[in-house]
DSSP file (Angstrom, degrees, kcal/mol; ACC not computed):
  #  RESIDUE AA STRUCTURE BP1 BP2  ACC     N-H-->O    O-->H-N    N-H-->O    O-->H-N    TCO  KAPPA ALPHA  PHI   PSI    X-CA   Y-CA   Z-CA
    1    1 A M     >        0   0    0      0, 0.0     4,-2.2     0, 0.0     5,-0.2   0.000 360.0 360.0 360.0 -39.3   65.5  139.5  116.9
    2    2 A K  H  >  +     0   0    0      1,-0.2     4,-2.5     2,-0.2     5,-0.2   0.930 360.0  50.7 -63.0 -45.3   65.9  136.9  119.8
    3    3 A N  H  > S+     0   0    0      1,-0.2     4,-2.3     2,-0.2    -1,-0.2   0.896 109.4  50.4 -60.2 -41.4   66.4  134.1  117.2
    4    4 A L  H  > S+     0   0    0      1,-0.2     4,-2.5     2,-0.2    -1,-0.2   0.891 110.9  49.7 -66.5 -38.1   69.1  136.1  115.4
    5    5 A L  H  X S+     0   0    0     -4,-2.2     4,-2.3     2,-0.2    -2,-0.2   0.899 110.7  49.6 -67.4 -35.9   70.9  136.7  118.7
    6    6 A R  H  X S+     0   0    0     -4,-2.5     4,-2.3     2,-0.2    -2,-0.2   0.893 110.6  49.1 -66.6 -38.4   70.7  133.0  119.6
    7    7 A I  H  X S+     0   0    0     -4,-2.3     4,-2.6     2,-0.2     5,-0.2   0.913 111.4  51.5 -66.3 -42.9   72.1  132.0  116.2
    8    8 A G  H  X S+     0   0    0     -4,-2.5     4,-2.2     1,-0.2    -2,-0.2   0.908 111.5  45.9 -58.2 -44.7   74.9  134.5  116.7
    9    9 A I  H  X S+     0   0    0     -4,-2.3     4,-2.3     2,-0.2    -1,-0.2   0.885 112.2  50.5 -67.1 -39.7   75.8  133.2  120.1
   10   10 A G  H  X S+     0   0    0     -4,-2.3     4,-2.0     2,-0.2    -2,-0.2   0.903 112.0  47.8 -64.3 -42.3   75.7  129.6  118.9
   11   11 A L  H  X S+     0   0    0     -4,-2.6     4,-2.8     2,-0.2     5,-0.2   0.899 110.2  52.4 -61.6 -44.3   77.9  130.4  115.9
   12   12 A G  H  X S+     0   0    0     -4,-2.2     4,-2.5    -5,-0.2    -2,-0.2   0.913 111.6  45.9 -60.4 -44.2   80.4  132.3  118.2
   13   13 A L  H  X S+     0   0    0     -4,-2.3     4,-2.2     2,-0.2    -1,-0.2   0.895 112.4  50.8 -66.7 -39.4   80.6  129.3  120.6
   14   14 A T  H  X S+     0   0    0     -4,-2.0     4,-1.6     2,-0.2    -2,-0.2   0.931 111.7  47.0 -65.2 -46.3   81.1  126.9  117.7
   15   15 A V  H  X S+     0   0    0     -4,-2.8     4,-1.2     1,-0.2     3,-0.4   0.934 111.2  53.5 -62.5 -45.6   83.9  129.0  116.1
   16   16 A G  H  < S+     0   0    0     -4,-2.5     3,-0.3     1,-0.2     4,-0.3   0.878 107.0  50.5 -56.9 -39.8   85.5  129.3  119.6
   17   17 A L  H >< S+     0   0    0     -4,-2.2     3,-1.2     1,-0.2     4,-0.4   0.824 103.8  59.6 -68.1 -30.9   85.6  125.6  120.1
   18   18 A G  H >< S+     0   0    0     -4,-1.6     3,-0.9    -3,-0.4    -1,-0.2   0.812  98.7  58.2 -65.4 -30.5   87.1  125.1  116.7
   19   19 A F  T 3< S+     0   0    0     -4,-1.2    -1,-0.3    -3,-0.3    -2,-0.2   0.570  89.5  74.1 -78.1  -5.8   90.1  127.2  117.7
   20   20 A A  T <  S+     0   0    0     -3,-1.2     2,-0.3    -4,-0.3    82,-0.3   0.688  74.7  95.9 -78.4 -18.9   90.8  124.8  120.6
   21   21 A I    <   -     0   0    0     -3,-0.9     2,-0.3    -4,-0.4    80,-0.2  -0.573  59.6-170.3 -73.6 130.8   92.2  122.2  118.2
   22   22 A E  E     -A  100   0A   0     78,-3.8    78,-2.4    -2,-0.3     2,-0.6  -0.800  20.6-127.6-120.0 161.2   95.9  122.4  117.9
   23   23 A M  E     -A   99   0A   0     -2,-0.3     2,-0.6    76,-0.2    76,-0.2  -0.956  20.9-162.5-111.4 123.8   98.3  120.7  115.5
   24   24 A F  E     -A   98   0A   0     74,-3.0    74,-2.5    -2,-0.6     2,-0.6  -0.923   3.4-168.9-109.3 117.9  101.2  118.8  117.2
   25   25 A R  E     +A   97   0A   0     -2,-0.6    38,-0.4    72,-0.2     2,-0.3  -0.927  39.8  93.9-106.0 122.2  104.1  117.9  114.9
   26   26 A G  E    S-A   96   0A   0     70,-2.0    70,-2.9    -2,-0.6     2,-0.5  -0.894  72.0 -52.4-174.0-158.7  106.6  115.6  116.5
   27   27 A Q  E     -AB  95  61A   0     34,-1.8    34,-2.8    -2,-0.3     2,-0.2  -0.895  46.3-121.5-111.7 133.4  107.7  112.0  116.9
   28   28 A L  E     - B   0  60A   0     66,-3.0    66,-0.5    -2,-0.5     2,-0.4  -0.502  31.3-164.6 -71.1 138.8  105.4  109.2  118.1
   29   29 A V  E     - B   0  59A   0     30,-2.9    30,-2.1    -2,-0.2     2,-0.7  -0.951  27.1-118.8-125.1 140.5  106.5  107.4  121.2
   30   30 A D  E  >  - B   0  58A   0     19,-3.4     4,-2.4    -2,-0.4    28,-0.3  -0.742  28.6-152.7 -77.4 117.1  105.5  104.0  122.8
   31   31 A A  H  > S+     0   0    0     26,-1.6     4,-2.5    -2,-0.7    -1,-0.2   0.836  90.1  54.3 -65.7 -36.5  104.2  105.4  126.1
   32   32 A S  H  > S+     0   0    0     25,-0.5     4,-1.5     2,-0.2    -1,-0.2   0.925 110.8  46.2 -67.8 -42.7  104.9  102.2  128.1
   33   33 A C  H  > S+     0   0    0      2,-0.2     4,-1.7     1,-0.2    -2,-0.2   0.923 112.2  52.3 -61.6 -44.4  108.6  102.3  126.9
   34   34 A Y  H  X S+     0   0    0     -4,-2.4     4,-1.4     1,-0.2     3,-0.3   0.922 107.1  51.0 -54.8 -47.4  108.8  105.9  127.8
   35   35 A N  H  < S+     0   0    0     -4,-2.5    -1,-0.2     1,-0.2    -2,-0.2   0.818 113.7  44.8 -65.6 -30.8  107.4  105.4  131.3
   36   36 A Q  H  < S+     0   0    0     -4,-1.5    -1,-0.2    -3,-0.2    -2,-0.2   0.736 125.8  31.1 -81.0 -24.7  110.0  102.7  131.9
   37   37 A N  H >< S+     0   0    0     -4,-1.7     3,-1.6    -3,-0.3    -2,-0.2   0.313  80.8 109.4-119.0   9.5  112.9  104.7  130.4
   38   38 A S  T 3< S+     0   0    0     -4,-1.4    -1,-0.1     1,-0.3    -3,-0.1   0.718  75.0  59.9 -65.2 -22.5  112.1  108.4  131.0
   39   39 A S  T 3  S+     0   0    0     -4,-0.1     2,-0.4    -3,-0.1    -1,-0.3   0.697  83.1  95.7 -78.2 -17.3  114.9  108.8  133.6
   40   40 A Q    <   -     0   0    0     -3,-1.6     5,-0.1     1,-0.1    -3,-0.0  -0.597  53.6-172.6 -75.2 131.5  117.5  107.9  131.1
   41   41 A T        +     0   0    0     -2,-0.4     2,-0.3     3,-0.1    -1,-0.1   0.560  50.9 100.3-102.2  -9.1  119.0  111.0  129.6
   42   42 A Q  S    S-     0   0    0      2,-0.1    -2,-0.0     3,-0.0     0, 0.0  -0.611  80.8  -6.1 -81.3 134.1  121.2  109.4  126.9
   43   43 A G  S    S-     0   0    0     -2,-0.3     2,-0.7     1,-0.1     3,-0.1   0.019 100.8 -49.6  77.8 175.7  120.0  109.3  123.3
   44   44 A K    >>  -     0   0    0      1,-0.2     4,-2.3     2,-0.0     3,-1.4  -0.790  41.3-156.3 -90.7 114.7  116.8  110.3  121.8
   45   45 A I  H 3> S+     0   0    0     -2,-0.7     4,-2.6     1,-0.3    -1,-0.2   0.807  92.6  61.0 -59.3 -34.5  113.9  108.7  123.7
   46   46 A W  H 34 S+     0   0    0      2,-0.2    48,-0.3     1,-0.2    -1,-0.3   0.708 109.8  40.8 -69.9 -21.5  111.6  109.0  120.6
   47   47 A V  H X4 S+     0   0    0     -3,-1.4     3,-1.4     2,-0.1    -2,-0.2   0.857 116.6  47.9 -85.9 -48.2  114.0  106.7  118.7
   48   48 A R  H 3< S+     0   0    0     -4,-2.3    -2,-0.2     1,-0.3    -3,-0.2   0.845 122.9  35.7 -58.2 -34.3  114.6  104.3  121.6
   49   49 A C  T 3< S+     0   0    0     -4,-2.6   -19,-3.4    -5,-0.2    -1,-0.3  -0.080  80.8 149.4-114.4  33.6  110.9  104.1  122.3
   50   50 A A    <   -     0   0    0     -3,-1.4   -21,-0.2   -21,-0.2    -3,-0.1  -0.468  54.3-102.7 -65.7 138.3  109.6  104.3  118.7
   51   51 A P        -     0   0    0      0, 0.0     2,-0.2     0, 0.0    -1,-0.1  -0.180  36.1-164.8 -65.5 155.7  106.4  102.3  118.5
   52   52 A T    >   -     0   0    0     -3,-0.1     3,-1.3     0, 0.0    29,-0.1  -0.691  43.5 -88.7-124.6-178.3  106.0   98.9  117.1
   53   53 A A  T 3  S+     0   0    0      1,-0.3    29,-0.1    -2,-0.2    28,-0.0   0.740 127.1  57.6 -64.6 -23.3  103.0   96.8  116.0
   54   54 A A  T 3  S+     0   0    0      2,-0.0    -1,-0.3     0, 0.0     2,-0.1   0.582  81.7 111.9 -84.4 -10.6  102.8   95.5  119.6
   55   55 A S    <   +     0   0    0     -3,-1.3     3,-0.1     1,-0.1   -25,-0.0  -0.402  35.5 172.4 -68.6 139.5  102.5   99.0  121.1
   56   56 A T        +     0   0    0      1,-0.2     2,-0.4    -2,-0.1    -1,-0.1   0.571  62.9  46.8-120.3 -16.7   99.2   99.8  122.7
   57   57 A A  S    S-     0   0    0     20,-0.1   -26,-1.6    21,-0.0   -25,-0.5  -0.970  70.8-166.3-129.3 141.6   99.6  103.2  124.4
   58   58 A F  E     -B   30   0A   0     -2,-0.4    11,-2.4   -28,-0.3     2,-0.3  -0.906  14.1-175.5-134.7 158.5  101.3  106.2  122.7
   59   59 A A  E     -BC  29  68A   0    -30,-2.1   -30,-2.9    -2,-0.3     2,-0.4  -0.846  20.5-130.4-137.9 172.3  102.7  109.6  123.4
   60   60 A I  E     -BC  28  67A   0      7,-2.2     7,-2.1    -2,-0.3     2,-0.8  -0.997   5.6-145.3-130.4 133.9  104.1  112.4  121.2
   61   61 A H  E     +BC  27  66A   0    -34,-2.8   -34,-1.8    -2,-0.4     2,-0.4  -0.888  43.8 149.1 -94.7 106.1  107.4  114.2  121.6
   62   62 A A  E >   + C   0  65A   0      3,-2.4     3,-1.3    -2,-0.8   -36,-0.1  -0.999  58.5   4.0-143.4 137.5  106.5  117.7  120.4
   63   63 A W  T 3  S-     0   0    0    -38,-0.4    -1,-0.1    -2,-0.4     3,-0.1   0.827 129.7 -58.0  62.8  30.3  107.8  121.2  121.4
   64   64 A G  T 3  S+     0   0    0      1,-0.2     2,-0.3    -3,-0.0    -1,-0.3   0.622 119.2  97.8  79.8   8.8  110.5  119.5  123.7
   65   65 A K  E <   -C   62   0A   0     -3,-1.3    -3,-2.4     2,-0.0     2,-0.5  -0.938  67.7-132.4-131.7 152.0  107.8  117.7  125.8
   66   66 A I  E     -C   61   0A   0     -2,-0.3     2,-0.4    -5,-0.2    -5,-0.2  -0.919  27.8-178.0-100.6 127.0  106.2  114.2  125.9
   67   67 A R  E     -C   60   0A   0     -7,-2.1    -7,-2.2    -2,-0.5    39,-0.2  -0.993  21.3-126.9-127.0 135.1  102.5  114.2  126.1
   68   68 A M  E     -Cd  59 106A   0     37,-1.8    39,-2.9    -2,-0.4     2,-0.3  -0.385  19.4-126.8 -75.9 155.7  100.3  111.1  126.3
   69   69 A L  E     - d   0 107A   0    -11,-2.4   -11,-0.2    37,-0.2    39,-0.2  -0.780  24.7-114.0 -99.1 147.9   97.5  110.4  124.0
   70   70 A D     >  -     0   0    0     37,-2.3     4,-2.4    -2,-0.3     5,-0.2  -0.123  37.9 -94.1 -70.6 175.3   93.9  109.7  125.2
   71   71 A A  H  > S+     0   0    0      1,-0.2     4,-1.9     2,-0.2     5,-0.1   0.871 126.8  50.8 -60.2 -40.2   92.3  106.3  124.7
   72   72 A A  H  > S+     0   0    0      1,-0.2     4,-2.1     2,-0.2    -1,-0.2   0.886 110.4  51.9 -64.3 -38.7   90.6  107.3  121.4
   73   73 A G  H  > S+     0   0    0      2,-0.2     4,-2.7    34,-0.2    -2,-0.2   0.883 105.6  53.8 -64.5 -39.9   94.0  108.5  120.2
   74   74 A N  H  X S+     0   0    0     -4,-2.4     4,-2.5     1,-0.2    -1,-0.2   0.929 110.3  48.2 -56.4 -43.9   95.6  105.2  121.1
   75   75 A T  H  X S+     0   0    0     -4,-1.9     4,-2.0     1,-0.2    -2,-0.2   0.904 110.8  50.1 -66.4 -41.8   93.0  103.4  119.0
   76   76 A K  H  X S+     0   0    0     -4,-2.1     4,-2.3     2,-0.2    -1,-0.2   0.893 111.3  48.6 -60.3 -43.9   93.5  105.9  116.0
   77   77 A V  H  X S+     0   0    0     -4,-2.7     4,-2.8     2,-0.2     5,-0.2   0.943 110.3  51.3 -65.5 -47.6   97.3  105.4  116.1
   78   78 A Q  H  X S+     0   0    0     -4,-2.5     4,-2.4     1,-0.2    -2,-0.2   0.888 111.5  47.7 -57.8 -39.8   96.9  101.6  116.2
   79   79 A A  H  X S+     0   0    0     -4,-2.0     4,-2.1     2,-0.2    -1,-0.2   0.900 111.5  50.3 -68.4 -40.3   94.5  101.7  113.2
   80   80 A A  H  X>S+     0   0    0     -4,-2.3     5,-2.6     2,-0.2     6,-0.9   0.902 111.8  47.6 -61.3 -42.9   96.9  104.0  111.3
   81   81 A M  H ><5S+     0   0    0     -4,-2.8     3,-1.3     1,-0.2    -2,-0.2   0.949 112.0  50.4 -62.3 -47.7   99.9  101.7  112.0
   82   82 A K  H 3<5S+     0   0    0     -4,-2.4    -2,-0.2     1,-0.3    -1,-0.2   0.882 110.0  49.9 -59.0 -40.3   97.8   98.7  110.9
   83   83 A E  H 3<5S-     0   0    0     -4,-2.1    -1,-0.3    -5,-0.2    -2,-0.2   0.543 116.1-115.1 -74.3 -10.5   96.8  100.4  107.7
   84   84 A G  T <<5S+     0   0    0     -3,-1.3    -3,-0.2    -4,-0.6    -2,-0.1   0.611  83.0 121.9  82.2  15.7  100.4  101.3  106.9
   85   85 A I      < +     0   0    0     -5,-2.6     2,-0.5    -6,-0.2    29,-0.2   0.876  69.2  51.8 -73.2 -38.4   99.8  105.0  107.2
   86   86 A L  S    S+     0   0    0     -6,-0.9     2,-0.3    -9,-0.2    -2,-0.2  -0.898  70.9 157.5-107.7 128.0  102.3  105.4  110.0
   87   87 A K        -     0   0    0     -2,-0.5     2,-0.1     8,-0.2     6,-0.0  -0.971  43.8 -97.7-144.8 154.5  105.9  104.1  109.5
   88   88 A R        -     0   0    0     -2,-0.3     6,-0.2     6,-0.1     2,-0.1  -0.440  39.4-138.7 -69.7 148.6  109.3  104.6  110.9
   89   89 A D    >   -     0   0    0      4,-2.9     3,-1.8    -2,-0.1    -1,-0.1  -0.335  37.7 -81.3 -98.2-171.8  111.6  106.9  108.8
   90   90 A N  T 3  S+     0   0    0      1,-0.3    -2,-0.1     2,-0.1    -1,-0.0   0.753 128.2  59.3 -64.6 -24.1  115.3  106.5  108.0
   91   91 A N  T 3  S-     0   0    0      2,-0.2    -1,-0.3     1,-0.0     3,-0.1   0.569 116.0-112.4 -78.5 -10.5  116.2  108.0  111.4
   92   92 A G  S <  S+     0   0    0     -3,-1.8     2,-0.2     1,-0.4    -2,-0.1   0.383  83.8 105.2  90.7  -2.7  114.3  105.2  113.2
   93   93 A D        -     0   0    0    -43,-0.1    -4,-2.9   -44,-0.0    -1,-0.4  -0.562  69.8-124.9-104.4 176.1  111.6  107.5  114.6
   94   94 A M        -     0   0    0    -66,-0.5   -66,-3.0   -48,-0.3     2,-0.2  -0.813  22.4-154.6-123.2  91.1  108.1  107.9  113.5
   95   95 A P  E     +A   27   0A   0      0, 0.0    20,-1.5     0, 0.0     2,-0.3  -0.479  23.6 170.6 -70.8 131.9  107.2  111.5  112.7
   96   96 A V  E     -AE  26 114A   0    -70,-2.9   -70,-2.0    18,-0.3     2,-0.4  -0.839  33.5-140.3-132.9 165.6  103.5  112.4  113.0
   97   97 A V  E     -AE  25 113A   0     16,-2.7    16,-2.3    -2,-0.3     2,-0.5  -0.995  23.6-170.2-127.8 125.3  101.0  115.2  113.0
   98   98 A I  E     -AE  24 112A   0    -74,-2.5   -74,-3.0    -2,-0.4     2,-0.6  -0.971  10.9-153.9-120.7 128.7   98.3  114.9  115.6
   99   99 A D  E     +AE  23 111A   0     12,-2.6    11,-4.0    -2,-0.5    12,-1.6  -0.876  47.9  98.6 -96.8 120.4   95.2  117.2  115.6
  100  100 A G  E     -AE  22 109A   0    -78,-2.4   -78,-3.8    -2,-0.6     2,-0.4  -0.969  62.7 -90.4-175.3-167.4   93.8  117.5  119.1
  101  101 A S  E     - E   0 108A   0      7,-1.7     7,-3.1    -2,-0.3     2,-0.3  -0.966  33.6-118.3-129.8 144.7   93.4  119.5  122.3
  102  102 A I  E     + E   0 107A   0     -2,-0.4     2,-0.3   -82,-0.3     5,-0.2  -0.642  24.9 176.4 -87.4 138.5   95.5  119.5  125.5
  103  103 A S  E >  S- E   0 106A   0      3,-2.9     3,-1.5    -2,-0.3     2,-0.5  -0.846  71.0 -54.1-135.4  98.9   94.0  118.6  128.9
  104  104 A G  T 3  S-     0   0    0     -2,-0.3    -2,-0.0     1,-0.2     0, 0.0  -0.616 120.1 -21.5  72.0-120.7   96.8  118.5  131.4
  105  105 A N  T 3  S+     0   0    0     -2,-0.5   -37,-1.8    -3,-0.1     2,-0.4   0.225 123.3  86.4-104.9  12.0   99.5  116.2  130.0
  106  106 A T  E <   -dE  68 103A   0     -3,-1.5    -3,-2.9   -39,-0.2     2,-0.6  -0.891  66.4-141.7-118.0 140.0   97.2  114.3  127.7
  107  107 A I  E     -dE  69 102A   0    -39,-2.9   -37,-2.3    -2,-0.4     2,-0.9  -0.893  11.2-142.1-100.6 125.6   96.1  115.2  124.1
  108  108 A K  E     - E   0 101A   0     -7,-3.1    -7,-1.7    -2,-0.6     2,-0.4  -0.802  31.7-138.3 -82.3 107.6   92.5  114.4  123.2
  109  109 A V  E     + E   0 100A   0     -2,-0.9    -9,-0.3    -9,-0.2     3,-0.1  -0.582  36.2 169.7 -83.4 127.0   93.1  113.2  119.6
  110  110 A E  E    S-     0   0A   0    -11,-4.0     2,-0.3     1,-0.4   -10,-0.2   0.758  73.1 -10.5 -95.0 -36.9   90.9  114.3  116.8
  111  111 A G  E     - E   0  99A   0    -12,-1.6   -12,-2.6     2,-0.0    -1,-0.4  -0.987  55.6-156.9-159.7 156.6   93.1  112.9  114.0
  112  112 A V  E     +FE 121  98A   0      9,-1.8     9,-2.4    -2,-0.3     2,-0.3  -1.000  17.5 161.1-140.6 140.5   96.5  111.5  113.3
  113  113 A R  E     -FE 120  97A   0    -16,-2.3   -16,-2.7    -2,-0.4     2,-0.2  -0.959  43.8 -91.8-149.8 161.9   98.7  111.3  110.1
  114  114 A A  E >   - E   0  96A   0      5,-0.5     3,-2.1    -2,-0.3   -18,-0.3  -0.562  55.0 -96.5 -73.4 139.0  102.2  110.7  109.1
  115  115 A R  T 3  S+     0   0    0    -20,-1.5    -1,-0.1     1,-0.3     3,-0.1  -0.360 114.1  23.1 -57.2 130.3  104.2  114.0  108.7
  116  116 A G  T 3  S+     0   0    0      1,-0.3     2,-0.3    -2,-0.1    -1,-0.3   0.456 105.1 107.6  92.5  -1.1  104.1  114.9  105.0
  117  117 A S    <   -     0   0    0     -3,-2.1    -1,-0.3     1,-0.1    -4,-0.0  -0.785  57.0-157.2-112.8 154.1  100.9  112.9  104.3
  118  118 A D  S    S+     0   0    0     -2,-0.3     2,-0.5    -3,-0.1    -1,-0.1   0.472  71.0  96.0-100.4  -9.5   97.4  113.9  103.6
  119  119 A I        +     0   0    0     -5,-0.1    -5,-0.5   -34,-0.1     2,-0.3  -0.745  53.7 167.9 -87.7 122.6   95.9  110.6  104.7
  120  120 A S  E     -F  113   0A   0     -2,-0.5     2,-0.5    -7,-0.2    -7,-0.2  -0.886  34.3-128.1-131.5 162.7   94.7  110.6  108.3
  121  121 A V  E      F  112   0A   0     -9,-2.4    -9,-1.8    -2,-0.3   -41,-0.1  -0.952 360.0 360.0-111.5 126.3   92.7  108.6  110.7
  122  122 A H              0   0    0     -2,-0.5    -1,-0.1   -11,-0.2   -46,-0.1   0.368 360.0 360.0-116.5 360.0   89.9  110.4  112.5
């Protein structure tokens, strides 16, 4: 009986942790550019600060907010860009879907992919 109870508690905790992962749909932003230009209100910051191959730190504009990505997320985005998975669209921005969890203003990234794509980097 005790073993069954332990298994049930373990499964409950595991399932609960699985629900902490959220899906963020938005535009990828070069975090350094954003930090230098965040006070400017004209134009779309996610287009003005769309990432390039030289970008090393990233954020996402989702739900009307800019949230920074964690170090692992930055590495995953760089890998996805290098592999050609993430590209700018016709509007000049870079639409992405990021799976992760929020901690303050930072997203702990589990995976990243281009919006509309099934190929992701984990």
